[in-house]
C-alpha positions as CSV (number, residue, x, y, z in Angstrom):
1,G,0.4,9.0,-2.0
2,K,-3.3,8.2,-1.0
3,C,-4.9,4.9,-1.4
4,C,-7.3,2.9,0.4
5,S,-8.7,1.9,3.7
6,G,-8.6,-1.4,5.3
7,L,-9.4,-3.0,8.7
8,R,-6.4,-5.0,9.9
9,L,-6.7,-7.6,12.6
10,H,-4.5,-6.4,15.5
11,G,-1.0,-8.0,15.6
12,T,-1.3,-9.7,12.3
13,N,-1.2,-9.0,8.5
14,N,-4.6,-10.0,7.9
15,C,-7.6,-7.6,7.1
16,F,-11.3,-7.8,6.7
17,D,-12.0,-9.3,3.4
18,F,-15.2,-10.6,2.6
19,F,-18.6,-11.7,4.4
20,D,-20.1,-15.0,3.5
21,S,-23.6,-15.7,2.8
22,K,-24.0,-16.5,6.6
23,G,-22.9,-13.1,7.5
24,G,-19.5,-14.1,8.8
25,I,-16.4,-12.2,8.1
26,H,-13.4,-13.7,6.4
27,M,-9.8,-12.4,7.0
28,Y,-7.2,-12.3,4.2
29,S,-3.5,-10.9,3.9
30,C,-3.5,-7.1,3.8
31,D,-3.4,-5.6,0.3
32,V,-1.1,-2.4,0.8
33,M,-1.4,-1.6,-2.8
34,G,-5.3,-1.1,-2.8
35,R,-6.1,-3.7,-5.4
36,N,-8.2,-5.9,-3.2
37,M,-11.5,-4.2,-3.5
38,N,-12.9,-6.7,-0.8
39,Q,-10.6,-4.8,1.5
40,Q,-12.1,-1.4,1.0
41,Y,-13.8,0.1,4.1
42,Q,-14.5,3.8,4.8
43,L,-14.9,5.2,8.3
44,Q,-17.7,7.6,8.0
45,Q,-18.0,10.9,9.9
46,D,-20.9,9.4,11.9
47,G,-18.8,6.3,13.1
48,R,-20.1,3.9,10.5
49,L,-17.9,1.5,8.6
50,Q,-19.1,1.5,5.1
51,K,-18.1,-1.2,2.7
52,G,-18.8,-0.5,-1.0
53,E,-21.6,1.9,-2.0
54,Q,-24.4,0.9,0.4
55,D,-23.4,-1.5,3.2
56,C,-22.3,-1.1,6.5
57,I,-20.8,-3.2,9.2
58,V,-23.0,-4.0,12.3
59,A,-21.7,-5.5,15.5
60,Q,-24.3,-8.0,17.3
61,E,-23.9,-10.4,19.8
62,N,-19.9,-11.0,19.2
63,R,-20.5,-11.1,15.3
64,V,-20.1,-8.7,12.7
65,S,-22.5,-8.5,9.7
66,L,-23.4,-6.2,6.8
67,K,-26.5,-4.5,6.7
68,P,-27.7,-1.8,4.2
69,C,-26.6,1.6,5.6
70,A,-29.9,3.1,4.9
71,D,-31.8,0.5,7.0
72,L,-29.6,1.4,10.2
73,Q,-31.5,2.6,13.2
74,P,-29.9,6.0,14.6
75,N,-27.7,4.1,17.1
76,E,-26.9,1.1,15.2
77,G,-23.5,0.3,13.6
78,I,-21.5,3.1,15.1
79,F,-17.7,2.7,15.9
80,R,-15.3,4.7,17.5
81,K,-11.5,4.7,17.5
82,I,-10.0,3.9,20.8
83,E,-6.1,4.4,21.5
84,P,-5.3,4.4,17.7
85,Q,-1.8,3.1,17.0
86,E,0.5,2.6,14.2
87,T,1.1,-1.2,13.6
88,K,4.4,-2.6,13.5
89,E,3.6,-3.9,9.8
90,Y,3.1,-0.2,8.9
91,Q,5.9,1.1,10.6
92,V,8.2,-1.6,8.5
93,Y,6.6,-0.5,5.3
94,R,7.2,3.2,6.1
95,R,10.9,2.4,6.8
96,E,11.4,0.3,4.0
97,L,10.0,3.0,1.5
98,A,12.3,5.7,3.2
99,K,15.1,3.5,3.2
100,D,15.6,3.6,-0.8
101,Q,13.4,6.7,-1.0
102,W,10.9,5.0,-2.9
103,D,8.1,7.2,-1.2
104,S,9.7,10.3,-3.2
105,K,10.4,8.5,-6.2
106,F,7.0,7.1,-6.7
107,P,4.8,9.4,-4.7
108,A,1.5,7.4,-6.0
109,L,2.6,4.6,-3.7
110,P,-0.1,3.7,-0.9
111,D,0.4,5.5,2.2
112,N,-1.3,2.9,4.2
């Protein structure tokens, strides 16, 4: 099935979760079922990472923060994938689904 999109911190089971009032990002255990709306991020065609309906992630001076996508300059907030890899956690998840054929018995299970 299809579900969600999250940003996992490499080598961990922690994902981007929420931004505090000072603009800092907080991590939380990744929700593979897609129920934690804080962890919903979408990589747009232009390379921007959108959170929710109107905010985008911007990297500045070793920090990430949120800014309304409509307010971004043309070269601001652009990300690109470099050497994308399947995480060990996802490999285990897929193996466990396949072992008992949960993925075919329950096709609506998340695929991420």
